[in-house]
SEROZA-129455 format. One line per field, with one value per residue: residue number from 0; residue in one letter; x, y, z of N, C-alpha, C in turn. Coordinates in nm, 3 decimals, m for minus. Atoms other than C-alpha are relative to their C-alpha. Layout:
<sites>
n	NUM;...
res	a;...
n.xx	X;...
n.yy	Y;...
n.zz	Z;...
ca.xx	X;...
ca.yy	Y;...
ca.zz	Z;...
c.xx	X;...
c.yy	Y;...
c.zz	Z;...
</sites>
This chain:
<sites>
n	0;1;2;3;4;5;6;7;8;9;10;11;12;13;14;15;16;17;18;19;20;21;22;23;24;25;26;27;28;29;30;31;32;33;34;35;36;37;38;39;40;41;42;43;44;45;46;47;48;49;50;51;52;53;54;55;56;57;58;59;60;61;62;63;64;65;66;67;68;69;70;71;72;73;74;75;76;77;78;79;80;81;82;83;84;85;86;87;88;89;90;91;92;93;94;95;96;97;98;99;100;101;102;103;104;105;106;107;108;109;110;111;112;113;114;115;116;117;118;119;120;121;122;123;124;125;126;127;128;129;130;131;132;133;134;135;136;137;138;139;140;141;142;143;144;145;146;147;148;149;150;151;152;153;154;155;156;157;158;159;160;161;162;163;164;165;166;167;168;169;170;171;172;173;174;175;176;177;178;179;180;181;182;183;184;185;186;187;188;189;190;191;192;193;194;195;196;197;198;199;200;201;202;203;204;205;206;207;208
res	m;s;k;k;t;s;g;q;g;q;v;q;l;e;s;q;r;l;f;k;s;s;v;l;e;w;f;t;h;v;h;p;s;t;p;f;i;i;y;i;p;v;i;i;v;s;i;y;g;s;f;a;w;y;d;t;s;v;l;k;f;l;l;l;l;g;i;a;m;l;f;w;t;f;c;e;y;i;i;h;r;f;l;f;h;p;p;f;s;g;n;y;l;k;w;f;y;f;y;s;h;g;i;h;h;d;f;p;n;d;t;t;r;l;v;m;p;p;l;v;s;i;p;l;a;t;g;f;y;l;l;f;r;s;v;l;a;s;i;h;m;p;f;f;a;g;f;v;c;a;y;l;i;y;d;y;l;h;y;a;t;h;f;h;d;f;t;m;p;w;f;k;k;l;r;k;h;h;n;v;h;h;f;t;a;p;h;l;n;y;g;v;s;n;s;f;w;d;y;i;f;f;s;k;h;k;e;n;e
n.xx	m0.046;m0.025;m0.095;0.026;m0.116;0.033;m0.043;m0.146;m0.056;m0.024;0.100;0.064;0.082;0.139;0.046;0.032;0.141;0.044;0.105;0.015;0.122;m0.019;0.094;m0.058;m0.122;0.038;0.037;m0.118;m0.066;0.083;m0.054;m0.018;0.111;0.120;0.049;0.053;0.131;0.095;0.018;0.036;0.146;0.031;m0.035;0.096;0.127;m0.019;m0.003;0.136;0.083;m0.038;0.066;0.140;0.080;m0.029;m0.014;m0.129;m0.063;m0.127;m0.107;0.012;m0.037;m0.145;m0.061;0.019;m0.080;m0.139;m0.013;0.015;m0.121;m0.100;0.039;m0.038;m0.143;m0.017;0.051;m0.098;m0.114;0.041;0.029;m0.124;m0.090;0.051;0.078;m0.082;m0.122;0.044;m0.113;m0.004;m0.032;0.107;0.024;0.110;m0.044;m0.097;0.079;0.069;m0.100;m0.049;0.105;0.050;m0.103;m0.134;m0.024;m0.047;m0.140;m0.080;0.001;0.046;0.024;0.112;0.095;0.137;0.019;m0.047;0.115;0.075;0.105;0.137;0.050;m0.045;0.031;0.144;0.047;m0.057;0.068;0.137;m0.008;m0.029;0.118;0.101;m0.052;0.014;0.142;0.054;m0.068;m0.006;0.135;0.020;m0.125;m0.074;m0.026;m0.124;m0.113;m0.027;m0.057;m0.141;m0.066;m0.019;m0.097;m0.133;m0.032;m0.042;m0.134;m0.091;m0.016;m0.076;m0.135;m0.069;m0.033;m0.103;m0.131;m0.060;m0.015;m0.032;m0.112;0.025;m0.114;0.033;m0.073;0.086;0.026;m0.124;m0.012;0.103;m0.041;m0.110;0.062;0.069;m0.100;m0.063;0.094;m0.001;m0.129;m0.096;0.058;0.146;0.065;0.000;0.048;0.129;0.076;m0.020;0.031;m0.070;m0.083;0.035;0.030;m0.123;m0.067;0.081;m0.005;m0.139;m0.029;m0.075;m0.137;m0.088;m0.088;0.086;0.040
n.yy	m0.135;m0.015;m0.105;m0.070;m0.076;m0.140;m0.053;m0.011;0.134;0.046;0.093;m0.051;0.100;m0.031;0.062;0.143;0.038;0.056;0.100;0.062;m0.056;m0.133;m0.091;m0.033;m0.075;m0.135;m0.077;m0.033;m0.113;m0.119;m0.123;m0.100;m0.095;0.067;m0.055;m0.135;0.013;0.060;m0.064;m0.143;m0.012;0.032;m0.119;m0.106;0.033;m0.014;m0.143;m0.051;0.050;m0.066;m0.130;0.003;0.095;m0.008;m0.141;m0.016;m0.131;0.007;0.021;0.138;0.086;m0.005;0.066;0.145;0.040;0.011;0.113;0.124;0.020;0.050;0.136;0.087;0.029;0.106;0.123;0.036;0.061;0.127;0.094;0.036;0.073;0.124;0.078;0.027;0.064;0.073;0.032;0.142;0.091;0.093;0.004;m0.087;m0.138;m0.024;m0.011;m0.129;m0.106;m0.011;m0.043;m0.133;m0.104;0.050;m0.016;m0.137;m0.006;0.071;m0.078;m0.131;m0.097;0.040;m0.112;0.047;0.056;m0.100;m0.050;0.110;0.052;m0.024;0.117;m0.017;m0.133;m0.023;0.059;m0.074;m0.129;0.027;0.034;m0.120;m0.087;0.054;m0.023;m0.142;m0.033;0.054;m0.059;m0.146;m0.053;m0.110;m0.057;0.104;m0.031;m0.077;0.084;0.094;m0.078;m0.021;0.130;0.041;m0.095;0.040;0.125;m0.033;m0.061;0.112;0.081;m0.069;m0.021;0.129;0.009;m0.100;0.039;0.101;m0.039;m0.142;m0.049;m0.141;m0.065;m0.054;0.073;0.092;0.118;0.078;0.069;0.104;0.102;0.072;0.078;0.116;0.086;0.080;0.111;0.096;0.054;0.016;0.053;0.015;0.009;m0.135;m0.106;0.043;m0.115;m0.029;m0.141;m0.077;0.084;m0.037;0.115;0.078;m0.058;0.028;0.142;0.044;0.084;m0.085;0.045;m0.100;m0.062;m0.079;m0.121
n.zz	0.033;0.142;0.035;0.124;0.049;0.022;0.129;0.001;0.001;m0.136;m0.052;m0.120;m0.066;m0.028;m0.122;0.003;0.008;m0.127;0.015;0.132;0.058;0.055;m0.067;m0.130;0.024;0.042;m0.119;m0.079;0.065;m0.019;0.057;m0.107;m0.009;m0.053;m0.129;0.023;0.064;m0.095;m0.130;0.009;m0.021;m0.140;m0.078;0.034;m0.067;m0.144;m0.030;0.021;m0.108;m0.125;m0.010;0.039;m0.079;m0.143;m0.036;m0.067;0.021;0.073;m0.097;m0.048;0.112;0.018;m0.117;0.017;0.116;m0.044;m0.093;0.078;0.081;m0.094;m0.035;0.112;m0.004;m0.100;0.061;0.103;m0.069;m0.060;0.109;0.066;m0.089;m0.058;0.097;0.119;m0.046;m0.120;m0.088;m0.034;0.110;0.033;0.144;0.040;m0.011;0.107;0.123;m0.004;0.015;0.137;0.092;m0.035;m0.007;0.033;0.144;0.019;m0.043;0.100;0.124;m0.050;0.107;0.084;m0.010;m0.016;m0.134;m0.094;m0.075;m0.059;0.088;m0.049;m0.074;m0.138;m0.053;m0.013;m0.126;m0.114;m0.008;m0.046;m0.142;m0.078;0.005;m0.092;m0.135;m0.032;m0.012;m0.125;m0.117;0.004;0.024;0.094;0.050;0.071;0.140;0.015;m0.042;0.110;0.110;m0.031;0.001;0.139;0.058;m0.044;0.069;0.137;m0.010;m0.025;0.120;0.104;m0.051;0.018;0.143;0.030;m0.056;0.088;0.140;0.017;m0.081;m0.020;m0.065;m0.132;m0.105;m0.074;0.083;0.006;m0.128;m0.001;0.097;m0.063;m0.108;0.057;0.065;m0.105;m0.029;0.111;0.042;m0.110;m0.124;0.019;m0.130;m0.056;0.090;0.054;0.048;0.141;0.023;m0.103;m0.087;m0.137;m0.086;m0.017;m0.118;m0.119;m0.033;0.001;0.117;0.095;0.026;m0.061;0.099;0.091;m0.071
ca.xx	14.349;14.360;14.599;14.570;14.819;14.816;14.876;15.243;15.285;15.296;15.119;14.869;14.697;14.319;14.111;14.032;13.702;13.502;13.211;13.162;12.815;12.827;12.524;12.685;13.014;12.841;12.712;13.066;13.172;13.045;13.095;13.228;12.925;12.680;12.672;12.616;12.323;12.163;12.219;12.188;11.809;11.803;11.977;11.741;11.432;11.576;11.646;11.303;11.135;11.330;11.169;10.839;10.730;10.898;10.932;11.299;11.469;11.776;12.001;11.872;11.913;12.275;12.357;12.211;12.381;12.721;12.665;12.552;12.858;13.081;12.885;12.944;13.321;13.293;13.080;13.326;13.609;13.419;13.295;13.638;13.824;13.593;13.373;13.615;13.916;13.765;13.988;13.910;14.035;13.817;13.719;13.391;13.547;13.833;13.578;13.379;13.693;13.812;13.477;13.385;13.722;14.023;13.980;14.033;14.360;14.480;14.386;14.372;14.362;14.064;13.835;13.522;13.579;13.660;13.316;13.080;12.854;12.480;12.413;12.608;12.540;12.161;12.089;12.328;12.164;11.816;11.918;12.065;11.756;11.523;11.749;11.753;11.376;11.309;11.559;11.556;11.188;11.125;11.493;11.581;11.560;11.821;12.041;12.006;12.081;12.408;12.496;12.449;12.635;12.932;12.912;12.935;13.233;13.398;13.336;13.479;13.770;13.856;13.841;14.055;14.327;14.379;14.355;14.431;14.726;14.580;14.827;14.636;14.843;14.545;14.480;14.844;14.841;14.516;14.650;14.968;14.759;14.554;14.853;15.015;14.703;14.725;15.096;15.263;15.029;14.681;14.609;14.645;14.519;14.157;14.019;13.969;13.803;14.002;14.255;14.078;13.948;14.283;14.431;14.144;14.167;14.548;14.551;14.756;15.077;15.358;15.573;15.277;15.262
ca.yy	m7.922;m7.797;m7.568;m7.305;m7.112;m6.734;m6.513;m6.483;m6.860;m6.890;m7.179;m7.062;m7.279;m7.280;m7.386;m7.744;m7.902;m7.994;m8.201;m8.448;m8.306;m8.003;m7.855;m7.874;m7.749;m7.448;m7.341;m7.333;m7.057;m6.706;m6.393;m6.108;m5.892;m6.149;m6.025;m5.669;m5.776;m5.981;m5.760;m5.400;m5.450;m5.606;m5.299;m5.062;m5.243;m5.248;m4.875;m4.800;m5.021;m4.853;m4.518;m4.610;m4.901;m4.828;m4.447;m4.458;m4.121;m4.040;m4.024;m4.357;m4.512;m4.397;m4.516;m4.862;m4.875;m4.815;m5.066;m5.330;m5.276;m5.323;m5.635;m5.774;m5.742;m5.956;m6.215;m6.211;m6.293;m6.569;m6.732;m6.722;m6.847;m7.117;m7.218;m7.185;m7.294;m7.554;m7.615;m7.987;m8.277;m8.538;m8.642;m8.451;m8.129;m8.166;m8.220;m7.916;m7.704;m7.789;m7.739;m7.423;m7.249;m7.473;m7.456;m7.080;m7.131;m7.380;m7.148;m6.796;m6.620;m6.801;m6.506;m6.723;m6.843;m6.518;m6.387;m6.595;m6.825;m6.741;m7.098;m7.002;m6.630;m6.638;m6.894;m6.705;m6.372;m6.521;m6.667;m6.339;m6.147;m6.378;m6.350;m5.970;m5.954;m6.173;m6.000;m5.638;m5.596;m5.252;m5.169;m5.486;m5.332;m5.055;m5.303;m5.554;m5.283;m5.201;m5.567;m5.639;m5.320;m5.434;m5.781;m5.630;m5.418;m5.732;m5.929;m5.662;m5.576;m5.947;m5.942;m5.627;m5.771;m6.047;m5.853;m5.486;m5.296;m4.962;m4.708;m4.603;m4.692;m4.851;m5.079;m5.182;m5.271;m5.467;m5.650;m5.744;m5.862;m6.093;m6.220;m6.332;m6.539;m6.700;m6.756;m6.745;m6.822;m6.957;m7.002;m6.624;m6.295;m6.405;m6.056;m5.972;m5.630;m5.521;m5.648;m5.517;m5.850;m6.018;m5.775;m5.833;m6.213;m6.233;m6.388;m6.112;m6.227;m6.052;m5.990;m5.820;m5.525
ca.zz	1.642;1.284;1.104;0.833;0.622;0.627;0.324;0.426;0.422;0.801;0.972;1.232;1.490;1.505;1.798;1.884;1.788;2.098;1.967;1.683;1.629;1.399;1.576;1.921;1.781;1.625;1.967;2.107;1.865;1.935;1.727;1.945;1.862;2.005;2.370;2.245;2.026;2.305;2.609;2.486;2.447;2.797;2.939;2.755;2.886;3.239;3.228;3.087;3.348;3.628;3.551;3.387;3.607;3.940;3.931;4.032;4.082;3.874;4.182;4.313;3.968;3.936;4.288;4.223;3.885;4.047;4.327;4.076;3.857;4.160;4.253;3.902;3.947;4.261;4.076;3.787;4.026;4.207;3.885;3.726;4.031;4.163;3.867;3.575;3.780;4.016;4.319;4.339;4.129;3.962;3.613;3.606;3.727;3.479;3.201;3.312;3.339;2.989;2.816;3.006;3.025;2.967;2.589;2.617;2.805;2.543;2.255;2.404;2.067;1.922;1.844;1.853;2.209;2.386;2.482;2.694;2.488;2.509;2.627;2.940;2.973;2.920;3.197;3.429;3.345;3.398;3.733;3.853;3.736;3.929;4.234;4.219;4.166;4.468;4.698;4.583;4.492;4.338;4.289;4.098;3.751;3.791;3.974;3.690;3.433;3.607;3.647;3.276;3.177;3.382;3.227;2.876;2.980;3.116;2.796;2.569;2.796;2.790;2.410;2.400;2.628;2.372;2.047;2.112;2.247;2.348;2.480;2.794;3.104;3.283;2.985;2.957;3.327;3.287;2.982;3.168;3.463;3.239;3.042;3.367;3.438;3.094;3.051;3.392;3.682;3.590;3.961;4.018;3.868;3.828;3.776;3.410;3.407;3.713;3.968;4.281;4.413;4.352;4.604;4.847;4.831;4.801;4.454;4.288;4.124;4.311;4.005;3.833;4.071
c.xx	0.032;0.093;m0.047;0.124;m0.043;0.050;0.150;0.066;0.029;m0.112;m0.053;m0.088;m0.141;m0.040;m0.037;m0.150;m0.038;m0.100;0.001;m0.122;0.025;m0.091;0.057;0.126;m0.030;m0.030;0.122;0.077;m0.093;0.068;0.010;m0.115;m0.124;m0.047;m0.061;m0.142;m0.104;m0.030;m0.024;m0.151;m0.042;0.028;m0.101;m0.134;0.012;0.003;m0.139;m0.091;0.030;m0.077;m0.150;m0.086;0.021;0.030;0.127;0.056;0.134;0.115;0.001;0.043;0.152;0.073;m0.009;0.081;0.145;0.023;m0.006;0.124;0.114;m0.029;0.036;0.148;0.031;m0.046;0.095;0.118;m0.036;m0.025;0.129;0.087;m0.054;m0.084;0.084;0.136;m0.032;0.117;0.012;0.032;m0.116;m0.033;m0.109;0.040;0.102;m0.071;m0.068;0.098;0.041;m0.107;m0.052;0.107;0.138;0.034;0.053;0.146;0.090;0.012;m0.050;m0.032;m0.104;m0.110;m0.143;m0.026;0.055;m0.114;m0.083;m0.111;m0.139;m0.058;0.044;m0.051;m0.150;m0.057;0.054;m0.073;m0.143;m0.002;0.026;m0.121;m0.106;0.043;m0.020;m0.147;m0.058;0.058;m0.015;m0.133;0.001;0.128;0.078;0.035;0.122;0.124;0.037;0.061;0.149;0.080;0.031;0.096;0.142;0.043;0.048;0.139;0.104;0.028;0.090;0.139;0.082;0.042;0.117;0.137;0.069;0.033;0.029;0.114;m0.014;0.111;m0.031;0.071;m0.086;m0.028;0.124;0.019;m0.100;0.039;0.114;m0.053;m0.063;0.098;0.075;m0.088;0.008;0.134;0.101;m0.060;m0.152;m0.078;m0.003;m0.058;m0.132;m0.085;0.032;m0.025;0.070;0.084;m0.035;m0.019;0.120;0.083;m0.074;0.016;0.139;0.029;0.070;0.141;0.098;0.089;m0.078;m0.047;0.015
c.yy	0.007;0.117;0.068;0.080;0.142;0.044;0.012;m0.138;m0.055;m0.093;0.055;m0.109;0.051;m0.071;m0.145;m0.022;m0.070;m0.114;m0.059;0.057;0.143;0.102;0.044;0.085;0.145;0.088;0.039;0.119;0.121;0.121;0.107;0.099;m0.059;0.054;0.139;m0.008;m0.052;0.094;0.151;0.018;m0.029;0.122;0.112;m0.024;0.019;0.147;0.061;m0.042;0.066;0.129;m0.008;m0.086;0.016;0.143;0.027;0.140;m0.018;m0.030;m0.144;m0.099;m0.006;m0.070;m0.152;m0.053;m0.024;m0.118;m0.133;m0.029;m0.050;m0.145;m0.097;m0.036;m0.108;m0.134;m0.052;m0.074;m0.139;m0.106;m0.048;m0.088;m0.138;m0.086;m0.037;m0.059;m0.078;m0.047;m0.149;m0.083;m0.095;0.010;0.096;0.146;0.034;0.017;0.136;0.114;0.017;0.057;0.140;0.107;m0.047;0.015;0.140;0.014;m0.072;0.078;0.141;0.102;m0.046;0.105;m0.045;m0.061;0.095;0.059;m0.119;m0.048;0.028;m0.118;0.003;0.131;0.022;m0.068;0.072;0.133;m0.018;m0.030;0.122;0.094;m0.046;0.019;0.146;0.038;m0.047;0.069;0.152;0.067;0.115;0.061;m0.101;0.040;0.091;m0.079;m0.097;0.072;0.023;m0.128;m0.045;0.094;m0.041;m0.130;0.028;0.063;m0.108;m0.079;0.069;0.044;m0.128;m0.016;0.093;m0.041;m0.105;0.053;0.147;0.038;0.151;0.061;0.052;m0.081;m0.102;m0.127;m0.088;m0.081;m0.116;m0.115;m0.086;m0.092;m0.128;m0.095;m0.086;m0.119;m0.107;m0.073;m0.023;m0.071;m0.012;m0.013;0.136;0.097;m0.038;0.115;0.029;0.148;0.091;m0.097;0.020;m0.122;m0.093;0.054;m0.038;m0.144;m0.062;m0.098;0.080;m0.054;0.107;0.070;0.086;0.128;0.124
c.zz	m0.148;m0.025;m0.127;m0.037;m0.028;m0.137;m0.011;0.004;0.137;0.044;0.132;0.060;0.020;0.127;m0.022;m0.012;0.130;m0.015;m0.142;m0.072;m0.049;0.067;0.135;m0.017;m0.037;0.121;0.084;m0.058;0.002;m0.064;0.109;0.014;0.068;0.135;m0.015;m0.055;0.099;0.117;m0.004;0.011;0.144;0.088;m0.024;0.070;0.150;0.041;m0.013;0.116;0.133;0.020;m0.026;0.091;0.150;0.047;0.082;m0.028;m0.070;0.096;0.051;m0.109;m0.016;0.114;m0.013;m0.116;0.040;0.092;m0.076;m0.083;0.088;0.037;m0.114;0.008;0.103;m0.057;m0.107;0.061;0.053;m0.107;m0.065;0.089;0.038;m0.095;m0.121;0.034;0.128;0.084;0.033;m0.123;m0.023;m0.147;m0.044;0.006;m0.108;m0.135;m0.006;m0.022;m0.146;m0.093;0.031;m0.012;m0.045;m0.147;m0.031;0.042;m0.100;m0.129;0.032;m0.107;m0.101;0.016;0.025;0.137;0.106;0.083;0.047;m0.094;0.057;0.078;0.145;0.057;0.021;0.126;0.124;0.019;0.053;0.150;0.087;0.001;0.100;0.145;0.041;0.020;0.133;0.123;0.004;m0.030;m0.101;m0.055;m0.085;m0.143;m0.019;0.041;m0.112;m0.119;0.022;m0.006;m0.142;m0.072;0.035;m0.066;m0.143;0.000;0.022;m0.128;m0.102;0.048;m0.015;m0.146;m0.032;0.054;m0.086;m0.138;m0.023;0.093;0.015;0.086;0.140;0.108;0.074;m0.080;m0.010;0.128;0.008;m0.093;0.057;0.109;m0.056;m0.069;0.101;0.035;m0.108;m0.013;0.112;0.121;m0.014;0.130;0.071;m0.103;m0.067;m0.053;m0.145;m0.029;0.099;0.083;0.148;0.090;0.016;0.116;0.128;0.046;m0.018;m0.114;m0.110;m0.015;0.042;m0.101;m0.098;0.068;m0.088
</sites>
């Protein structure tokens, strides 16, 4: 862990270096604009393909978009709870936890480790696209567009809960929900973009009602 001095003379903690290799270390730091740059074109192509290649009606497109966004919130919860907070002990799982998510809990205000790294998000996005294409056939593109839209909302809501204090009541509630996960009960409040699935699966912190 390294330190730096701010203009006011205060010592601020920076994030921990993960790899000796400068190349590997570089890949662990992501500018917050990166998901936007990568996935906005993906969303545009998916929307275009929905209408131009599969002749999807507007109503059908909007319905699939909404269902896919809801499905993302479920995936977000499952990934965060069971992949980023593995329920089993063991050296390999502890290693995976720290490198995939634990570093964020140790240094929650590191701006370069708040959005998902492309080395993780691109393989996940590719896997989900192939799954949707094989299962959903002609409706996979509008579904994928909604799924990726919801992922971007998640990424930037996560960023906002750490670095912004918007006055909207829903955002204040969401920020409190996420702060409880970070600083009070890391085994609860897994939802980041919402708290719906925490209620469904009984992982909502009771004092955060």
